[in-house]
C-alpha positions in Angstrom: -1.7 8.0 -15.9 -1.6 8.9 -19.5 -4.3 9.0 -22.2 -7.2 8.7 -19.7 -6.5 5.0 -19.2 -5.1 3.5 -16.0 -2.2 1.1 -16.3 -1.9 -1.3 -13.3 1.9 -1.4 -13.5 2.2 2.3 -13.7 -0.1 2.7 -10.7 1.9 0.2 -8.7 5.2 1.9 -9.5 3.7 5.3 -8.6 2.5 3.9 -5.3 5.9 2.5 -4.5 7.3 6.0 -5.1 4.7 7.5 -2.7 2.8 9.4 -5.4 -0.5 7.6 -5.2 -2.4 5.3 -2.7 -1.9 1.6 -3.4 -5.6 1.2 -4.0 -6.3 1.6 -7.7 -8.1 4.9 -8.6 -8.0 6.2 -5.0 -7.4 10.0 -5.1 -6.4 10.4 -1.4 -2.8 11.3 -0.6 -0.7 8.5 0.6 0.5 8.8 4.2 2.3 5.5 5.0 4.4 2.9 3.2 3.8 -0.8 3.9 7.1 -2.4 5.0 6.1 -5.7 3.4 4.9 -4.7 -0.1 6.4 -1.2 -0.3 3.1 0.3 -1.5 2.0 3.6 0.0 -1.5 4.0 1.4 -3.8 6.8 2.3 -5.3 7.2 5.8 -8.5 5.4 4.8 -6.8 2.4 3.2 -3.8 1.9 5.5 -6.3 0.8 8.1 -7.6 -2.0 6.0 -4.4 -3.1 4.2 -3.1 -6.5 5.3 -1.1 -9.5 4.0 -1.9 -13.2 4.7 1.2 -14.8 6.1 2.1 -18.4 7.0 1.8 -19.0 10.8 5.5 -18.8 11.4 5.4 -15.1 10.3 2.6 -14.0 12.6 5.0 -12.1 15.0 6.6 -10.4 12.0 3.2 -9.5 10.7 2.2 -8.0 14.1 5.4 -5.9 14.0 4.7 -4.7 10.5 1.1 -3.7 11.4 2.4 -1.7 14.3 4.9 0.1 12.0 1.9 1.2 9.8 0.1 2.9 12.8 
């Protein structure tokens, strides 16, 4: 993050590369990548990360959650 300012797009891109946690300004090392949004998350935030899906995707969501664990 250049010049002391945080660029949201740069943070997102770095999270997708596995360089930072998907939660803005989190300094913990990412450990898992979400199969749905492709962001990486640290141990603390991967436990609380979720997506709201239409009812027809509930089984897929359950499978995605299991992949994160």
